[in-house]
C-alpha positions as CSV (number, residue, x, y, z in Angstrom):
1,M,37.3,-56.4,-20.7
2,K,39.3,-54.6,-18.1
3,I,41.0,-52.7,-20.5
4,Y,37.4,-51.1,-21.8
5,I,36.5,-50.7,-18.2
6,F,39.8,-48.8,-17.4
7,F,39.2,-46.4,-20.7
8,L,35.4,-45.9,-19.9
9,L,36.4,-44.7,-16.6
10,I,39.3,-42.4,-17.9
11,S,36.9,-40.9,-20.6
12,V,34.4,-40.2,-17.9
13,A,36.8,-38.7,-15.8
14,V,38.2,-36.2,-18.6
15,I,34.5,-35.4,-19.5
16,S,33.3,-34.8,-16.4
17,C,36.1,-32.6,-15.6
18,G,35.3,-28.9,-16.5
19,E,34.7,-25.6,-14.9
20,D,34.3,-25.7,-11.2
21,T,30.6,-24.9,-10.2
22,K,30.1,-21.7,-8.4
23,P,27.1,-20.7,-6.3
24,K,24.6,-18.3,-7.7
25,P,24.6,-14.9,-5.7
26,K,21.3,-14.2,-4.0
27,G,18.8,-12.3,-6.0
28,Q,17.2,-9.2,-5.3
29,L,13.5,-8.9,-5.7
30,R,13.3,-5.9,-8.2
31,L,9.6,-4.6,-8.4
32,E,9.1,-1.3,-10.9
33,Y,5.8,0.1,-11.3
34,P,4.8,2.6,-13.7
35,P,5.0,6.6,-13.1
36,A,1.9,7.6,-11.1
37,K,-0.5,9.7,-13.4
38,Y,-3.6,11.0,-11.7
39,E,-7.0,12.1,-13.0
40,S,-9.9,13.5,-11.1
41,F,-12.5,11.2,-9.7
42,A,-15.8,12.4,-8.9
43,N,-19.3,10.5,-8.4
44,D,-22.5,11.3,-6.5
45,C,-20.7,11.3,-3.1
46,P,-19.9,14.8,-1.3
47,F,-16.3,14.7,-2.2
48,T,-13.7,14.6,-5.0
49,F,-10.1,13.6,-5.5
50,D,-7.3,12.8,-7.7
51,K,-6.7,9.0,-8.0
52,N,-4.0,7.1,-9.8
53,T,-5.0,5.8,-13.5
54,V,-3.8,2.1,-12.6
55,V,-6.6,2.0,-10.0
56,K,-10.1,0.4,-10.4
57,V,-12.7,1.9,-8.3
58,K,-15.6,0.0,-6.7
59,Q,-18.0,2.0,-4.9
60,T,-19.7,0.3,-1.9
61,A,-22.5,1.2,0.7
62,D,-22.6,4.8,2.0
63,C,-20.3,6.6,-0.2
64,G,-17.5,4.1,0.6
65,L,-14.8,3.5,-2.1
66,E,-12.6,0.5,-2.6
67,L,-9.5,1.5,-4.7
68,H,-7.9,-1.7,-6.1
69,Y,-4.5,-2.1,-7.1
70,P,-4.4,-5.4,-9.3
71,K,-1.0,-5.8,-9.9
72,M,0.3,-4.9,-6.2
73,K,-2.6,-7.1,-4.7
74,A,-3.5,-4.1,-2.6
75,T,-6.5,-2.2,-1.7
76,V,-7.3,1.4,-0.4
77,Y,-10.5,1.5,1.5
78,L,-12.0,4.9,1.7
79,T,-15.0,5.2,4.2
80,Y,-17.2,8.2,4.3
81,K,-19.2,9.5,7.5
82,K,-21.3,12.7,7.6
83,V,-20.7,14.8,10.8
84,N,-23.5,15.2,13.1
85,S,-22.4,16.8,16.2
86,N,-20.1,13.4,16.3
87,L,-16.8,14.6,15.1
88,E,-14.9,13.8,18.6
89,K,-16.3,10.1,18.1
90,L,-15.3,9.9,14.4
91,L,-11.6,11.2,15.5
92,I,-11.3,8.7,18.2
93,D,-12.6,5.9,16.0
94,A,-9.9,6.9,13.2
95,Q,-7.1,7.1,15.8
96,K,-8.1,3.9,17.6
97,L,-8.2,2.3,13.9
98,T,-4.6,3.1,13.5
99,Y,-3.4,2.3,17.0
100,E,-4.9,-1.5,16.8
101,H,-1.8,-2.1,14.6
102,V,0.7,-0.8,17.5
103,I,1.2,-4.8,18.4
104,K,2.8,-5.6,15.2
105,A,4.1,-2.1,14.0
106,N,7.6,-1.0,14.8
107,D,6.7,2.9,14.9
108,I,3.7,4.7,13.7
109,A,4.6,8.2,12.3
110,E,1.9,11.0,12.3
111,Q,2.0,13.6,9.7
112,P,-0.8,16.4,10.4
113,Y,-2.3,17.7,7.2
114,V,-4.2,21.4,7.0
115,N,-5.4,22.9,4.1
116,P,-7.6,26.0,5.1
117,S,-8.5,27.0,1.5
118,K,-10.1,23.7,0.9
119,K,-11.3,23.3,4.4
120,V,-9.3,19.7,4.7
121,Y,-7.8,18.8,8.1
122,G,-6.6,15.6,9.1
123,M,-3.7,13.2,9.6
124,F,-1.8,10.7,7.8
125,Y,-0.3,7.8,9.6
126,Q,2.8,5.6,8.6
127,V,3.0,2.3,9.9
128,G,6.4,0.6,10.0
129,G,6.7,-2.9,10.3
130,N,4.8,-6.3,10.0
131,A,1.4,-4.6,10.4
132,A,-2.0,-5.2,8.4
133,T,-2.0,-1.9,6.9
134,N,1.2,0.6,6.1
135,A,-0.7,3.9,5.6
136,Q,-4.0,5.4,6.8
137,F,-5.4,8.9,7.0
138,Y,-8.3,10.7,8.0
139,A,-9.7,14.0,6.6
140,T,-12.7,16.4,7.5
141,D,-13.9,19.9,7.1
142,S,-14.9,19.7,10.8
143,T,-18.5,20.6,10.0
144,K,-20.1,17.9,7.2
145,N,-17.7,15.3,6.3
146,F,-15.0,12.9,7.3
147,L,-13.5,10.3,5.3
148,V,-10.9,7.7,6.4
149,G,-8.6,6.0,4.2
150,S,-6.7,2.6,4.8
151,M,-4.4,0.4,2.9
152,Y,-4.2,-3.4,2.9
153,F,-2.5,-6.0,0.9
154,Y,-4.1,-9.4,0.0
155,A,-1.2,-11.4,1.7
156,K,0.3,-11.8,5.1
157,P,2.2,-8.7,6.0
158,N,6.1,-8.9,5.4
159,F,7.3,-5.5,5.4
160,D,10.6,-6.4,3.3
161,S,8.6,-7.8,0.7
162,I,5.8,-5.1,0.2
163,L,7.8,-2.1,0.9
164,P,8.1,-0.7,-2.8
165,A,4.3,-1.4,-3.4
166,A,3.7,0.1,0.0
167,D,5.7,3.3,-0.9
168,Y,4.0,3.6,-4.2
169,I,0.4,3.4,-2.8
170,K,1.5,5.7,0.2
171,N,2.1,8.5,-2.4
172,D,-1.2,8.0,-4.0
173,M,-2.9,8.1,-0.6
174,K,-1.2,11.4,0.0
175,Q,-2.4,12.7,-3.5
176,I,-5.9,11.8,-2.3
177,M,-5.7,14.0,0.6
178,E,-3.9,16.8,-0.8
179,S,-6.3,17.1,-3.7
180,L,-9.6,16.1,-1.7
181,K,-12.3,18.6,-2.1
182,W,-15.6,18.6,-0.5
183,K,-18.8,19.3,-2.8
């Protein structure tokens, strides 16, 4: 009996010997999105713009729009307001909306946008860090129309994780601003 136990232990030792286990290298998240393709979007609202073809559009009250990115779990909210001698208040509200994120933001970069031929004037904000939104903009013709856009994700903000999707959508938001036309 002792000899069987001895051979059993020897055979288990020989069989169990093999290559040393190695820890797996840390993986990097690789998110790839399709190249952006744009098409003109128009409805009964007083503006048109180019939108990405992957976007699902939902119209809300008063010409507000929700541009849903289902694969990225994000939405760009477009809010339209008529200018009725209240341009200064609309500008202050749009800037206040952006600077409410200063608590969580590492930085806020402002990029003015001016297109006199289309009468589109505005500001594009890039918010760095774990803020609720990573990009916002406003655009106006200074006399009749005012449009605000904000990007939000359906998850707790973690800047490193959402960065590829945020960059992709920021480019779409810039395209919206640059292609915006008032009717």
